[in-house]
C-alpha positions as CSV (number, residue, x, y, z in Angstrom):
1,X,102.9,-10.2,-0.6
2,X,101.3,-13.4,0.7
3,X,104.5,-14.4,2.3
4,X,104.7,-11.2,4.3
5,X,101.3,-11.4,5.5
6,X,101.8,-15.0,6.5
7,X,105.0,-14.2,8.4
8,X,103.1,-11.4,10.3
9,X,100.4,-13.9,11.2
10,X,103.1,-16.3,12.5
11,X,104.7,-13.5,14.5
12,X,101.5,-12.4,16.0
13,X,100.8,-16.1,17.0
14,X,104.2,-16.5,18.6
15,X,104.0,-13.0,20.4
16,X,100.6,-13.9,21.6
17,X,101.7,-17.2,23.2
18,X,104.7,-15.5,25.0
19,X,102.5,-12.8,26.3
20,X,99.9,-15.2,27.5
21,X,102.0,-17.7,29.4
22,X,105.0,-15.4,29.9
23,X,108.5,-15.4,28.7
24,X,109.9,-17.8,31.4
25,X,107.6,-20.5,30.5
26,X,107.8,-19.9,26.8
27,X,111.6,-20.0,26.7
28,X,113.2,-23.4,27.3
29,X,116.8,-24.1,26.3
30,X,116.8,-27.7,26.5
31,X,113.7,-27.9,24.0
32,X,115.8,-25.6,21.8
33,X,119.0,-27.7,22.0
34,X,117.0,-30.8,21.5
35,X,115.4,-29.5,18.2
36,X,118.4,-27.6,17.0
37,X,120.6,-30.6,17.6
38,X,118.3,-33.0,16.0
39,X,117.9,-30.8,12.8
40,X,121.5,-30.5,12.2
41,X,122.0,-34.4,12.9
42,X,119.2,-35.2,10.6
43,X,120.5,-32.8,7.9
44,X,124.0,-34.5,8.1
45,X,122.5,-38.0,8.3
46,X,120.7,-37.7,4.9
47,X,124.2,-36.9,3.2
48,X,122.7,-34.9,0.5
49,X,124.7,-31.5,0.3
50,X,122.2,-30.0,-2.3
51,X,119.3,-30.6,0.0
52,X,120.9,-29.8,3.4
53,X,118.6,-27.0,4.4
54,X,115.5,-28.8,3.4
55,X,116.5,-31.7,5.2
56,X,117.3,-29.7,8.5
57,X,114.0,-28.2,8.2
58,X,112.4,-31.7,8.3
59,X,114.7,-32.8,11.0
60,X,113.5,-29.8,13.1
61,X,109.9,-30.8,12.4
62,X,110.5,-34.4,13.4
63,X,112.4,-33.6,16.5
64,X,109.9,-31.0,17.5
65,X,107.3,-33.9,17.5
66,X,109.7,-35.9,19.6
67,X,110.3,-33.3,22.0
68,X,106.6,-32.7,22.7
């Protein structure tokens, strides 16, 4: 149950940010490609097939920091 409440809170924060600044400023394809590519590359670089998804998540966080 707490997982669903957390998901709803996160979605409200994202929707609030989009409605505040506008979709054109919030949607940035270059930032998305930077984070998505870095995530995939980091997951492949770690070379652990059993933890690929976890490593992709960590890579997305790292490249999200780099992109800001």
